[in-house]
LOLO-506905 format. One line per 8 residues: number of its first residue (from 1); their letters; for each residue y, z, x of N, C-alpha, C. Coordinates in nm, 4 decimals. Each point is the difference from the previous one (the first is absolute). Layout:
NUM = a = Y/Z/X/Y/Z/X/Y/Z/X | ...
This chain:
1 = xxxxxxxx = -2.8975/2.4488/1.0065/-0.0257/-0.1287/-0.0110/0.0563/-0.0181/-0.1772 | -0.0761/0.0836/-0.0300/0.0207/-0.0016/-0.1920/0.1632/0.0915/0.0218 | 0.0297/0.0393/0.0095/0.1918/0.0339/-0.0273/0.0444/-0.1575/0.0487 | -0.0078/-0.0523/0.0737/0.0714/-0.1348/0.0570/-0.0516/-0.0847/-0.1313 | -0.0481/-0.0278/-0.0319/-0.0615/-0.0967/-0.1322/0.0737/0.0405/-0.1304 | -0.0003/0.1156/0.0113/0.0612/0.0383/-0.1492/0.1459/0.0243/0.0351 | 0.0746/-0.0567/0.1260/0.0879/0.0138/0.0368/0.0732/-0.1705/-0.0426 | -0.1174/-0.0708/0.0071/0.0559/-0.1151/-0.0073/-0.0079/-0.0861/-0.1370
9 = xxxxxxxx = -0.0706/0.1103/-0.1014/-0.0318/-0.0313/-0.1362/0.0883/0.0585/-0.0759 | 0.0961/0.0789/0.0288/0.0917/0.0990/-0.0480/0.1134/-0.0934/-0.0288 | 0.0724/0.0598/-0.1207/0.0962/-0.0757/-0.0328/0.1470/0.0125/0.0767 | 0.0152/-0.0467/0.0782/0.1612/0.0136/0.0880/-0.0442/0.1070/0.1257 | -0.1297/0.0204/0.0181/-0.0742/0.0773/0.0704/0.0723/-0.0781/0.1346 | 0.0266/0.0529/0.1229/0.0506/0.0130/0.1350/-0.1033/-0.0484/0.0767 | -0.0204/-0.1210/0.0878/-0.0890/-0.0362/0.0707/0.0419/-0.0284/0.1660 | -0.0730/-0.0313/0.0617/0.0299/-0.0101/0.1689/0.0733/-0.1109/0.0202
17 = xxxxxxxx = 0.1012/0.0244/0.0909/0.0646/-0.1133/-0.0010/-0.0739/-0.1395/0.0772 | -0.0969/0.0537/0.0574/-0.1074/-0.0445/0.0518/-0.0507/-0.1483/-0.1284 | -0.0852/0.0520/-0.0436/-0.0698/-0.0158/-0.1393/0.1170/-0.1333/-0.0320 | 0.1139/0.0446/-0.0380/0.0579/-0.0777/-0.0847/0.0705/-0.1224/0.0860 | 0.0257/-0.0010/0.0987/-0.0163/-0.0854/0.1273/-0.1210/-0.0937/0.0057 | -0.1135/0.0983/-0.0005/-0.1543/-0.0553/-0.0204/0.0121/-0.1532/-0.0613 | 0.0554/0.0801/-0.1762/-0.0734/-0.0875/-0.0799/0.1516/-0.1139/-0.0090 | 0.0930/-0.0156/0.0286/0.0994/-0.0793/-0.0210/-0.0584/-0.1168/0.1288
25 = xxxxxxxx = -0.0487/0.0129/0.1416/-0.0799/-0.0275/0.0939/-0.0895/-0.0856/-0.0643 | -0.0993/0.0500/-0.0767/-0.1298/-0.0578/-0.0406/0.0301/-0.0816/-0.1197 | 0.1451/-0.0189/-0.1008/-0.0225/-0.0913/-0.0949/0.0636/-0.0986/0.1009 | 0.0457/0.0388/0.1022/0.0652/-0.1266/0.0331/-0.0798/-0.1034/0.0685 | -0.0866/0.0610/0.0601/-0.1083/-0.0474/0.0993/-0.1374/-0.1018/-0.1156 | 0.0182/0.1057/-0.1300/-0.1095/-0.0939/-0.0771/0.0846/-0.1073/-0.0448 | 0.1144/-0.0236/-0.0153/0.1051/-0.1191/-0.0394/-0.0527/-0.1104/0.1020 | 0.0333/0.0404/0.1330/-0.0068/-0.0678/0.0881/-0.1683/-0.0589/0.0314
33 = xxxxxxxx = -0.0960/0.0669/-0.0446/-0.1184/-0.0127/0.0458/-0.0672/-0.1154/-0.0995 | 0.0696/0.0485/-0.1552/-0.0177/-0.1271/-0.0765/0.0654/-0.1118/0.0205 | 0.1221/0.0378/0.0247/0.0484/-0.1378/-0.0208/-0.0746/-0.1242/0.1645 | 0.0179/0.0911/0.1000/-0.0838/-0.0810/0.1094/-0.1435/-0.0417/-0.0345 | -0.1199/0.0212/-0.0697/-0.1149/-0.0517/-0.0654/0.0235/-0.1074/-0.0796 | 0.0999/0.0138/-0.0782/0.0464/-0.1394/-0.1232/0.0204/-0.1076/0.1038 | 0.1122/0.0071/0.1033/0.0724/-0.0711/-0.0073/-0.0721/-0.0353/0.1723 | -0.0423/0.0517/0.0968/-0.1191/-0.0879/0.1572/-0.1300/-0.0546/-0.0647
41 = xxxxxxxx = -0.0618/0.0502/-0.0731/-0.1214/-0.0436/-0.0901/0.0351/-0.0816/-0.1064 | 0.1308/-0.0508/-0.0285/0.0473/-0.1091/-0.1157/-0.0682/0.0062/-0.1010 | -0.0100/0.1546/-0.0340/-0.0700/-0.0218/-0.1241/0.1438/-0.0522/-0.1034 | 0.0901/0.0178/0.0702/0.1307/-0.0643/-0.1053/0.0711/-0.0831/0.1207 | 0.0178/-0.1300/-0.0886/0.0541/-0.0793/0.1441/0.1005/0.0497/0.0688 | 0.0519/-0.0478/0.1173/0.1042/0.0430/0.0160/0.1379/-0.0616/-0.0096 | 0.0022/-0.0951/-0.0799/0.1156/-0.0626/-0.0400/0.0341/0.1189/-0.1091 | -0.0560/0.0542/-0.1013/0.0529/0.1356/-0.0894/-0.0480/0.1248/0.0606
49 = xxxxxxxx = -0.0692/0.0340/0.1113/0.0101/0.1275/0.0517/-0.0261/-0.0147/0.1430 | 0.1333/-0.0024/0.0778/0.0141/0.0236/0.1383/-0.0911/0.0532/0.0496 | -0.0168/0.0646/0.1669/-0.0704/0.0860/0.0460/0.1198/0.0799/0.0368 | -0.0265/0.1368/0.0668/0.0991/0.0664/-0.0332/0.0705/0.0216/0.1795 | -0.0510/-0.1124/0.1178/0.0885/-0.0084/0.1280/0.0695/-0.1383/-0.0289 | -0.0557/-0.0913/-0.0762/0.0852/-0.1240/-0.0359/0.1048/0.0568/-0.1002 | 0.0475/0.0941/-0.0713/0.0975/0.0686/-0.1188/0.0768/0.0935/0.1660 | -0.0442/0.0290/0.0468/0.0580/0.0655/0.1501/0.0841/-0.0168/0.0565
57 = xxxxxxxx = -0.0708/-0.1389/0.0449/0.0304/-0.0715/0.0969/0.1665/-0.1339/-0.0740 | 0.0239/-0.0076/-0.1382/0.0561/-0.0375/-0.0696/0.1176/0.0660/-0.0125 | -0.0324/0.1515/-0.0259/0.1040/0.1218/-0.0001/0.1169/-0.0096/0.1898 | -0.1124/0.0130/0.0428/0.0637/-0.0177/0.1732/0.1455/-0.0988/0.0028 | -0.1154/-0.1159/-0.0706/0.1037/-0.1244/0.0111/0.1487/-0.0538/-0.0550 | -0.0293/0.1064/-0.1683/0.1005/-0.0052/-0.0049/0.1136/0.1015/-0.0094 | -0.0640/0.1003/0.0464/0.1254/0.1466/0.0468/0.0789/-0.1197/0.1220 | -0.0823/-0.0694/0.0689/0.1163/-0.0435/0.1365/0.1158/-0.0891/-0.0722
65 = xxxxxxxx = -0.0402/-0.0557/-0.0803/0.1477/-0.0888/-0.0735/0.0708/0.0357/-0.0631 | 0.1036/-0.0315/-0.0037/0.1451/0.0072/-0.0543/-0.0134/0.0180/-0.1983 | -0.0635/-0.0987/-0.0119/-0.0070/-0.0470/-0.1452/-0.1236/0.1251/-0.0903 | -0.0781/0.0869/0.0788/-0.0845/0.0707/-0.0275/0.0747/0.1649/0.0101 | 0.1252/0.0346/0.0483/0.1006/0.1069/-0.0143/0.0761/-0.0564/-0.1091 | 0.0461/-0.1203/-0.0063/0.1038/-0.0357/-0.1124/-0.0818/0.0847/-0.1365 | -0.0807/-0.0927/0.0002/-0.1118/0.0222/-0.1710/0.0063/0.1665/0.0156 | -0.0456/0.0955/0.0818/0.0012/0.1501/-0.0120/0.1496/0.0648/-0.0183
73 = xxxxxxxx = 0.1140/-0.0629/0.0932/0.0789/0.0536/-0.0369/0.0598/-0.0250/-0.1674 | 0.0102/-0.1421/-0.0203/0.0418/-0.0286/-0.1575/-0.0733/0.1067/-0.1264 | -0.1563/-0.0149/0.0709/-0.0379/0.1028/-0.1325/0.0170/0.1415/-0.0638 | 0.0213/0.0397/0.1412/0.0709/0.1198/0.0145/0.1021/0.0674/-0.0263 | 0.1142/-0.1123/-0.0013/0.1009/0.0371/-0.0935/-0.0059/-0.0842/-0.1073 | -0.0771/-0.0616/-0.0736/0.0332/-0.0224/-0.1630/-0.1007/0.1521/-0.0535 | -0.1310/0.0425/0.0932/-0.0640/0.0898/-0.0663/0.0723/0.1416/0.0094 | 0.0892/-0.0062/0.0764/0.1293/0.1207/0.0379/0.1545/0.0281/-0.1532
81 = xxxxxxxx = 0.0193/-0.1139/0.0351/0.0980/-0.0805/-0.0839/-0.0584/0.0426/-0.1282 | -0.1105/-0.0299/-0.0579/-0.0709/0.0080/-0.1327/-0.0333/0.1547/-0.0223 | -0.0308/0.0303/0.0942/-0.0555/0.1658/-0.0499/0.1381/0.0983/-0.0018 | 0.1177/-0.0251/0.1210/0.1273/0.0778/0.0119/0.0622/-0.0100/-0.1727 | 0.0258/-0.1457/-0.0401/0.0438/-0.0474/-0.0901/-0.0732/0.0838/-0.1388 | -0.1265/0.0503/-0.0220/-0.0763/0.0422/-0.1048/0.0340/0.1591/0.0446 | -0.0404/0.0305/0.1043/0.0505/0.1411/0.0263/0.1716/0.0370/-0.0544 | 0.0518/-0.0531/0.0446/0.1753/0.0073/-0.0717/0.0435/-0.0021/-0.1106
89 = xxxxxxxx = -0.1293/-0.0611/-0.0879/0.0750/-0.0196/-0.1487/-0.1433/0.0971/-0.0536 | -0.0733/-0.0086/0.0288/-0.1262/0.0572/-0.0597/0.0262/0.1372/0.0195 | 0.0015/0.0849/0.1738/-0.0043/0.1237/-0.0251/0.1146/0.0894/-0.0685 | 0.0855/-0.0458/-0.0105/0.1073/0.0476/-0.1140/-0.0750/0.0015/-0.1424 | 0.0021/-0.1538/-0.0651/-0.0985/0.0164/-0.1449/-0.1047/0.1239/-0.0089 | -0.1303/-0.0409/0.0613/-0.0992/0.0878/-0.0236/0.0172/0.1302/0.0160 | 0.1475/0.0862/0.1029/0.0350/0.1531/-0.0081/0.0802/0.0238/-0.1490 | 0.0740/-0.1142/-0.0189/0.0796/0.0450/-0.1391/-0.1150/0.0014/-0.0944
97 = xxxxxxxx = -0.1438/-0.1103/-0.0104/-0.0232/0.0271/-0.1286/-0.1205/0.1202/0.0125 | -0.0349/0.0304/0.1086/-0.0662/0.0848/0.0154/0.0490/0.1587/0.0199 | 0.1559/0.0111/-0.0358/0.0304/0.1429/-0.0179/0.1031/0.0040/-0.1176 | 0.0070/-0.1348/-0.0696/0.0801/0.0121/-0.1803/-0.0675/-0.0443/-0.0694 | -0.0213/0.0058/-0.1101/-0.0815/-0.0533/-0.0997/0.0590/-0.1161/-0.0309 | 0.1677/0.0286/-0.0310/0.0431/-0.1154/-0.0554/-0.0013/-0.1122/0.0549 | -0.0075/-0.0049/0.1666/-0.0186/-0.0632/0.0890/-0.1512/-0.1048/0.0158 | -0.0673/0.1070/-0.0232/-0.1724/-0.0806/-0.0164/-0.0166/-0.0626/-0.1319
105 = xxxxxxxx = 0.1045/0.0226/-0.1172/-0.0324/-0.0425/-0.0772/0.0785/-0.1815/-0.0111 | 0.0681/0.0164/0.0694/0.0497/-0.1170/0.0397/-0.0556/-0.0886/0.1092 | -0.0552/0.0461/0.1040/-0.0378/-0.0619/0.1235/-0.1470/-0.0332/0.0217 | -0.0839/0.1200/-0.0733/-0.1498/-0.0142/0.0218/-0.0647/-0.0985/-0.0989 | 0.0370/0.0154/-0.1262/-0.1097/-0.0929/-0.0738/0.0354/-0.1805/0.0708 | 0.1049/-0.0255/0.0163/0.0536/-0.1325/0.0927/-0.0687/-0.0371/0.0720 | 0.0135/0.0849/0.0784/-0.0926/-0.0058/0.1567/-0.1325/0.0195/-0.0240 | -0.0587/0.0929/-0.0988/-0.1641/-0.0060/0.0069/-0.0314/-0.1440/-0.0752
113 = xxxxxxxx = 0.1110/-0.0964/-0.0781/-0.0436/-0.0881/-0.0361/0.0060/-0.1088/0.1054 | 0.0825/-0.0527/0.0481/0.0511/-0.1060/0.1393/-0.1074/0.0499/0.0937 | -0.0587/0.1113/0.0345/-0.0831/0.0231/0.0779/-0.1336/-0.1037/0.0366 | -0.0307/-0.0102/-0.0964/-0.1600/-0.0599/-0.0942/0.0401/-0.1660/0.0740 | 0.1401/-0.0887/-0.0316/-0.0104/-0.0947/0.0456/0.0345/-0.0080/0.1600 | -0.1105/-0.1363/0.0367/-0.0454/-0.0198/0.1100/0.1481/0.0017/0.1050 | 0.0119/-0.0115/0.1232/0.0969/-0.0464/0.0485/0.0100/-0.1352/0.0605 | -0.1042/-0.0796/-0.0327/-0.0041/-0.1182/0.0094/0.0336/-0.0875/-0.1097
121 = xxxxxxxx = -0.0047/0.0666/-0.1415/0.0657/-0.0730/-0.0712/0.1320/-0.0149/-0.0299 | 0.0827/0.0772/0.0973/0.1490/-0.0019/-0.0009/0.0706/-0.1003/0.0475 | -0.0967/-0.0342/0.1071/0.0481/-0.1404/0.0905/0.0783/-0.1398/-0.0495 | -0.0405/-0.0440/-0.1167/0.0634/-0.0840/-0.0321/0.1452/0.0531/-0.0360 | 0.0117/0.1139/-0.0631/0.1490/0.0556/-0.0597/0.0530/0.0174/0.1488 | -0.0939/0.0858/0.0575/0.1076/0.0446/0.1541/0.0563/-0.1436/0.0728 | -0.0471/-0.0973/-0.0273/-0.0321/-0.1337/0.0910/0.1589/-0.0690/-0.0729 | -0.0241/0.0243/-0.1757/0.0987/-0.0686/-0.0634/0.1619/0.1063/0.0454
129 = xxxxxxxx = 0.0012/0.1212/-0.0249/0.0681/0.1036/0.0404/0.0829/-0.0347/0.1269 | -0.1153/0.0182/0.1016/0.0580/0.0416/0.1421/-0.0179/-0.1339/0.0873 | -0.0751/-0.1095/-0.0325/-0.0058/-0.1052/0.1169/-0.1541/0.0304/0.0854 | 0.0398/-0.0258/0.0619/-0.1483/-0.0469/0.1065/0.0036/0.0995/0.1022 | 0.1424/0.0449/0.0067/0.0106/0.0752/0.1586/-0.0414/0.1333/-0.0305 | 0.0247/0.0545/0.1476/-0.0081/0.1270/0.0514/-0.0153/0.1216/-0.1516 | 0.1090/-0.0407/-0.0956/0.0143/0.0994/-0.1018/-0.1004/-0.0011/-0.0813 | -0.0303/-0.1630/-0.0216/-0.1350/0.0106/-0.0841/-0.1671/0.0474/0.0194
137 = xxxxxxxx = -0.0088/0.0079/0.1941/-0.1524/0.0924/0.0292/0.0773/0.1342/-0.0558 | 0.1032/0.0438/0.0740/0.0024/0.2089/0.0055/-0.0011/-0.0039/-0.1444 | 0.0583/-0.0796/-0.1416/-0.0172/0.0869/-0.1117/-0.1627/-0.0224/0.0003 | -0.0931/-0.0552/0.0065/-0.1028/-0.0228/-0.0271/-0.0721/0.1231/0.0236 | 0.0688/0.0539/0.1451/-0.0806/0.1053/0.0573/0.0451/0.1698/-0.0767 | 0.1501/-0.0496/-0.0424/0.0729/0.1039/-0.0685/-0.0885/0.0369/-0.1670 | -0.0062/-0.1303/0.0043/-0.0972/0.0129/-0.2003/-0.0842/0.0778/0.0346 | -0.1017/-0.0698/0.0786/-0.1688/0.0590/0.0504/0.0203/0.1317/0.0039
145 = xxxxxxxx = 0.1332/0.0690/0.0472/0.0104/0.1927/0.0847/0.0966/0.0290/-0.1306 | 0.0403/-0.0223/-0.0515/0.1601/0.0672/-0.0623/-0.0727/0.0660/-0.1102 | -0.0833/-0.0575/-0.0662/-0.0342/0.1030/-0.1712/-0.0823/0.0607/0.0084 | -0.1276/-0.0286/0.0985/-0.0674/0.0991/0.0786/0.0746/0.1244/-0.0005 | 0.0862/-0.0227/0.1043/0.0527/0.1088/0.0862/0.1079/0.1196/-0.1053 | 0.0592/-0.0857/-0.0873/0.0368/0.0736/-0.0889/-0.0721/0.1224/-0.0706 | -0.1274/-0.0783/-0.0589/-0.0694/0.1041/-0.0789/-0.0696/0.0640/0.0865 | -0.0428/0.0087/0.1490/-0.0279/0.0760/0.0887/0.0869/0.1272/0.0250
153 = xxxxxxxx = 0.1502/-0.0156/0.0332/0.0733/0.0835/0.0232/0.0274/0.0831/-0.1264 | 0.0063/-0.0451/-0.1618/-0.0062/0.0595/-0.0833/-0.0908/0.1430/-0.0225 | -0.1465/-0.0613/0.0287/-0.0831/0.1121/0.0317/0.0166/0.0863/0.1112 | 0.0549/-0.0451/0.0863/-0.0002/0.1067/0.1275/0.0913/0.1045/-0.0559 | 0.1087/-0.0487/-0.0460/0.0893/0.0568/-0.0761/-0.0002/0.1138/-0.0730 | -0.1051/-0.0333/-0.0988/-0.0536/0.0612/-0.1454/-0.0894/0.1551/0.0982 | -0.0470/-0.0733/0.1083/-0.1035/0.1080/0.0630/0.0769/0.0872/0.0724 | 0.1477/0.0029/-0.0122/0.0663/0.1471/0.0759/-0.0388/0.1010/-0.1102
161 = xxxxxxxx = -0.0210/0.1275/0.0454/-0.0484/0.0794/-0.0687/0.0945/0.0373/-0.1034 | 0.0167/0.0616/-0.1106/0.0947/0.0260/-0.1166/0.0645/0.1594/0.0769 | -0.1159/0.0479/-0.0159/0.0928/0.1508/0.0395/0.0272/0.0006/0.1414 | 0.0354/-0.0772/0.0788/0.0770/-0.0274/0.1216/0.1334/-0.0403/-0.0534 | 0.0247/-0.0536/-0.1297/0.1524/-0.0881/-0.0122/0.0940/0.1003/-0.1164 | -0.1441/0.0709/-0.0941/0.0502/0.1152/-0.0799/0.0673/0.1152/0.0971 | -0.0948/0.0454/0.0745/0.0131/0.0568/0.1188/0.2114/0.0158/0.0467 | -0.0046/-0.1271/0.0609/0.1259/-0.0788/0.0469/0.1177/0.0607/-0.1301
169 = xxxxxxxx = -0.0331/-0.0254/-0.1025/0.1009/-0.0115/-0.1164/0.0243/0.1521/-0.0098 | -0.1109/0.0572/-0.0078/0.0201/0.1786/0.0233/0.0966/0.0420/0.1071 | -0.0333/-0.0662/0.0714/0.1317/0.0397/0.1043/0.1115/-0.0257/0.0329 | 0.0164/-0.0879/-0.1097/0.1254/-0.0408/-0.0378/0.0239/-0.1615/0.0723 | -0.0957/-0.0558/-0.0041/0.0627/-0.1333/0.0695/0.0254/-0.1083/-0.0589 | 0.0804/-0.0793/0.0097/0.0722/-0.1243/-0.0861/-0.1171/-0.0546/-0.0510 | 0.0081/-0.1526/-0.0904/-0.0555/-0.0796/-0.0168/-0.0233/-0.1103/0.1364 | 0.1267/-0.0342/0.0624/-0.0466/-0.0234/0.1443/-0.0328/0.0523/0.1036
177 = xxxxxxxx = 0.0201/0.1241/0.0358/-0.0533/0.1275/0.0682/-0.1662/-0.0390/0.0128 | -0.0343/0.0056/-0.1570/-0.1607/-0.0042/-0.0021/-0.0462/-0.1259/0.0599 | 0.0527/-0.1175/-0.0434/-0.0249/-0.1111/0.0310/0.0082/-0.0813/0.1546 | 0.0886/0.0767/0.0432/0.0021/-0.0223/0.1550/-0.0770/0.1094/0.0717 | 0.0207/0.1369/-0.0166/-0.0320/0.0648/0.0798/-0.1296/0.0787/-0.0335 | -0.0797/-0.0009/-0.1281/-0.1126/-0.0045/-0.0051/-0.1196/-0.1111/-0.0392 | 0.0547/-0.0561/-0.1007/-0.1050/-0.1173/-0.0306/0.0111/-0.1080/0.1249 | 0.0726/-0.0726/0.0403/0.0410/-0.0680/0.1198/-0.1188/0.0264/0.0943
185 = xxxxxxxx = 0.0260/0.0769/0.0879/-0.0607/0.0884/0.0933/-0.1913/0.0134/-0.0103 | 0.0087/0.1027/-0.1237/-0.1324/-0.0612/-0.0942/-0.1117/-0.1029/0.0047 | 0.0926/-0.0652/-0.0109/-0.0898/-0.1408/-0.0615/0.0076/-0.0767/0.1398 | 0.0157/0.0018/0.1081/-0.0089/-0.0811/0.1028/-0.0939/-0.0115/0.0587 | -0.1103/0.0954/0.0573/-0.0960/-0.0132/0.0502/-0.1149/-0.1235/-0.0757 | 0.0048/0.0538/-0.1552/-0.0262/-0.0926/-0.0909/-0.0012/-0.1508/-0.0153 | 0.1709/0.0144/0.0322/0.0497/-0.1185/0.0045/-0.0300/-0.1000/0.1126 | 0.0230/0.0644/0.1537/-0.0503/-0.0614/0.0744/-0.1565/-0.0508/-0.0056
193 = xxxxxxxx = -0.0885/0.0502/-0.0549/-0.1203/-0.0942/-0.0232/0.0064/-0.1114/-0.0949 | 0.0836/0.0511/-0.0964/-0.0057/-0.1313/-0.0881/0.0671/-0.1562/0.0800 | 0.1231/0.0589/0.0615/0.0512/-0.1328/0.0989/-0.0973/-0.0691/0.1117 | -0.1026/0.1100/0.0204/-0.0827/-0.0502/0.0735/-0.0863/-0.1061/-0.0536 | -0.0516/0.0183/-0.1120/-0.0876/-0.0830/-0.1021/0.0994/-0.1049/-0.0509 | 0.0939/0.0158/-0.0402/0.0686/-0.1513/-0.0105/0.0399/-0.0819/0.0942 | 0.0056/0.0889/0.1299/0.0322/-0.1311/0.1518/-0.1467/-0.0895/-0.0367 | -0.1094/0.0883/0.0376/-0.1035/-0.1212/-0.0831/-0.0242/-0.0521/-0.0736
201 = xxxxxxxx = 0.0273/0.0070/-0.1293/0.0270/-0.1291/-0.0476/0.0691/-0.0440/0.0048 | 0.1154/0.0157/0.0210/0.1439/-0.1460/0.1033/-0.0991/-0.0878/0.0574 | -0.0368/0.0737/0.1074/-0.1208/-0.0688/0.0987/-0.0790/-0.0906/-0.0525 | -0.0868/-0.0117/-0.1206/-0.0834/-0.0711/-0.0611/0.1019/-0.0863/-0.0759 | 0.0748/-0.0267/-0.0407/0.1059/-0.0449/-0.0613/0.0644/-0.1142/0.0747 | -0.0002/0.0127/0.1620/0.0534/-0.1085/0.0660/-0.0641/-0.1238/-0.0091 | -0.1532/-0.0045/-0.0322/-0.0276/-0.1440/0.0000/0.0468/-0.0842/-0.1348 | -0.0037/0.0885/-0.0654/0.0667/-0.0651/-0.1094/0.1235/-0.0403/-0.0507
209 = xxxxxxxx = 0.0877/0.0666/0.0816/0.1543/-0.0229/0.0073/0.0255/-0.0889/0.1010 | -0.0814/-0.0413/0.0959/-0.0144/-0.0916/0.0815/-0.0324/-0.1362/-0.0271 | -0.0352/-0.0527/-0.1530/-0.0381/-0.0762/-0.0673/0.1236/-0.0722/-0.0305 | 0.0819/0.0748/0.0144/0.1165/-0.0507/-0.0680/0.0783/-0.0941/0.0793 | -0.0433/-0.1289/-0.0013/0.0619/-0.0914/0.0986/0.0373/0.0246/0.1533 | -0.1470/0.0913/0.0140/0.0645/0.0702/0.1706/-0.0519/-0.1177/0.0672 | 0.0902/0.0306/0.1311/0.0227/-0.0854/0.1306/-0.0836/0.0522/0.1308 | 0.0138/0.1499/-0.0374/-0.0132/0.0933/0.1068/-0.0828/0.1155/-0.0772
217 = xxxxxxxx = -0.0557/0.1173/0.0884/-0.0261/0.0924/-0.0275/-0.1660/0.0129/0.0066 | -0.0699/0.1359/0.0476/-0.1241/0.0036/0.0137/-0.0989/-0.0644/-0.1683 | 0.0531/-0.0124/-0.0965/-0.0367/-0.0598/-0.1568/-0.0049/-0.1324/0.0347 | 0.0772/-0.0149/0.0436/0.0335/-0.1410/0.0374/-0.1165/-0.0772/0.1071 | -0.0122/0.0454/0.1115/-0.0564/-0.0331/0.0955/-0.1680/0.0323/-0.0488 | -0.0214/0.0296/-0.1099/-0.1701/0.0544/-0.0516/0.0032/-0.1214/-0.0819 | 0.0926/-0.0487/-0.1066/-0.0067/-0.0869/-0.0767/-0.0074/-0.1308/0.0528 | 0.0430/0.0260/0.0933/0.0427/-0.1593/0.1090/-0.1671/-0.0114/0.1153
225 = xxxxxxxx = -0.0347/0.0821/0.0096/-0.1578/0.0155/0.0600/-0.0889/-0.0258/-0.0877 | 0.0411/0.0305/-0.1760/-0.1259/-0.0150/-0.0648/-0.0335/-0.1528/-0.0306 | 0.1428/-0.0668/-0.0289/-0.0224/-0.1674/-0.0106/-0.0631/-0.0622/0.0877 | -0.0154/0.0523/0.1049/-0.0512/-0.0449/0.1431/-0.1534/0.0196/0.0592 | -0.0148/0.0988/-0.1086/-0.1846/0.0817/-0.0076/0.0479/0.0662/0.1793 | 0.1096/0.0530/0.0320/0.0216/0.0646/0.1138/-0.0038/0.1981/-0.0208 | -0.1686/-0.0041/-0.0049/-0.0214/0.1574/-0.0471/0.0052/0.0666/0.0937 | 0.0198/-0.0365/0.1233/0.0448/0.1263/0.1136/0.1055/0.0282/-0.0101
233 = xxxxxxxx = 0.1399/-0.1100/-0.0209/0.1123/0.0180/-0.0169/-0.0104/0.1390/-0.1361 | -0.0659/-0.0684/-0.1171/0.0104/0.1106/-0.1119/-0.0134/0.1317/0.0411 | -0.1270/0.0059/0.0321/-0.0763/0.1466/0.0616/0.1149/0.0543/0.1326 | 0.1026/-0.0798/0.0102/0.0520/0.0962/0.1265/0.1308/0.0384/-0.0780 | 0.0633/-0.1184/-0.0947/0.1300/0.0886/-0.1160/-0.0764/0.1114/-0.0428 | -0.0967/0.0003/-0.0563/-0.0254/0.1170/-0.0830/-0.0156/0.1022/0.0278 | -0.0760/0.0047/0.1576/-0.0172/0.1272/0.0469/0.1759/0.0521/0.0732 | 0.0690/-0.1275/0.0471/0.1146/0.0897/0.0394/0.0908/0.0285/-0.1070
241 = xxxxxxxx = -0.0091/-0.0028/-0.1544/0.0616/0.0358/-0.0868/-0.0227/0.1362/-0.0741 | -0.1657/-0.0258/0.0590/-0.1229/0.1519/-0.0401/0.1130/0.1178/0.1159 | -0.0164/-0.0514/0.1147/0.0796/0.1097/0.0781/0.1173/0.0273/0.0276 | 0.0964/-0.1181/-0.0358/0.1231/0.0498/-0.0688/-0.0158/0.1156/-0.0943 | -0.0204/0.0080/-0.1204/-0.0574/0.0589/-0.0704/0.0002/0.1250/0.0227 | -0.1088/0.0273/0.1199/-0.0869/0.1266/-0.0007/0.1303/0.0563/0.0888 | 0.0599/-0.0591/0.0829/0.0911/0.0547/0.1220/0.1199/0.0521/-0.1307 | 0.0566/-0.0463/-0.0755/0.1127/0.0714/-0.1141/-0.0908/0.0880/-0.0660
249 = xxxxxxxx = -0.0894/-0.0051/-0.0234/-0.0855/0.1173/-0.1057/-0.0477/0.1357/0.1104 | 0.0129/-0.0269/0.1198/-0.0338/0.1098/0.1108/0.1566/0.0844/0.0219 | 0.0900/-0.1210/0.0337/0.1602/0.0617/-0.0068/0.0108/0.0789/-0.1115 | -0.0247/-0.0251/-0.0873/0.0446/0.1042/-0.1377/-0.1107/0.1126/0.0169 | -0.1188/0.0160/0.0286/-0.0621/0.0755/0.0332/0.0475/0.1171/0.0900 | 0.0367/-0.0597/0.1140/0.0411/0.0728/0.1042/0.1510/0.0641/-0.0444 | 0.0484/-0.0898/-0.0690/0.1410/0.0518/-0.0746/-0.0052/0.1518/-0.0664 | -0.0926/-0.0475/-0.0722/-0.0732/0.1239/-0.1290/-0.0283/0.1229/0.0981
257 = xxxxxxxx = -0.1208/-0.0081/0.1143/0.0007/0.0824/0.0825/0.0545/0.0889/0.0491 | 0.1614/-0.0657/0.0448/0.0876/0.0505/0.0542/0.1115/0.0606/-0.0568 | 0.0098/-0.0385/-0.1235/0.0875/0.1071/-0.0690/-0.0523/0.0491/-0.1131 | -0.0723/-0.0158/-0.0632/-0.0837/0.0759/-0.0722/-0.1405/0.0825/0.0130 | -0.0327/0.0843/0.1383/-0.1353/0.0024/0.0115/-0.0771/0.1257/-0.0511 | 0.0901/0.0342/-0.0783/-0.0476/0.0723/-0.1003/-0.0898/-0.0393/-0.1272 | 0.0244/-0.1335/-0.0005/-0.0409/-0.0532/-0.1495/-0.1842/-0.0435/0.0491 | -0.0576/-0.0699/-0.0988/-0.1265/-0.0293/0.0580/0.0201/-0.1605/-0.0102
265 = xxxx = 0.0911/-0.0510/-0.0415/0.0145/-0.1445/0.0461/0.1109/-0.0089/0.1253 | 0.0219/0.1030/0.0524/0.0816/-0.0132/0.1755/-0.1146/0.0236/0.0430 | -0.1916/0.0195/0.0201/-0.0443/-0.0003/0.0862/-0.0900/-0.0813/0.0175 | 0.0431/-0.1448/-0.0720/-0.0459/-0.1231/0.0147/-0.0237/-0.0505/0.1399
């Protein structure tokens, strides 16, 4: 028994899968108990905190409508396009900044400066530059993800062992070969974890993006419900966004596990 307790308190110590699952279920049940107590007892007015069964009934009604799936589809599209655009530009820039000092001097200071500017502050400029169509919404998600991605990829690149790179030069590898055959494969596991985190941020910017004159999407449905105090619809929208975010996170974790099983991140 004492040995089991020591494992629980050991830094990075392994625990039984049953304990891990029990912890997850326990937290979920505790959340449901608190929510139920507050709503069913009407300690909080049901206008502001609907009961769990009411939210579930609203969810069942919504999934049976074409409009709901339209909202889900357009939101997935916006998040996916913003994320892919950030990756297409941010990953090469991050690798350059992490691999070459001259590129770091050009890329990192400006990126460090801009990343502290909230994406919401760019919305008026985005509307002026890109209008109020799909491009504007994708650009909000792109801006919210891009600058963080560049810096994190640069850190991933710098984390690759310098001894590994120098050994490649000693064996006669060219600069191009070191980058493509040594540096890139070595940083891939950390890069996958970085993309997993950035995808999470992309989902958090969804509601912000759909404030830009939207008439569809999960964020739009949440804001519309807020105007009429339909808090059950708000809860459904929040939970669906959370579920979609969790689903993409698990997909990245599974890919990491399959592609890089020897890494710590691959066991997520």
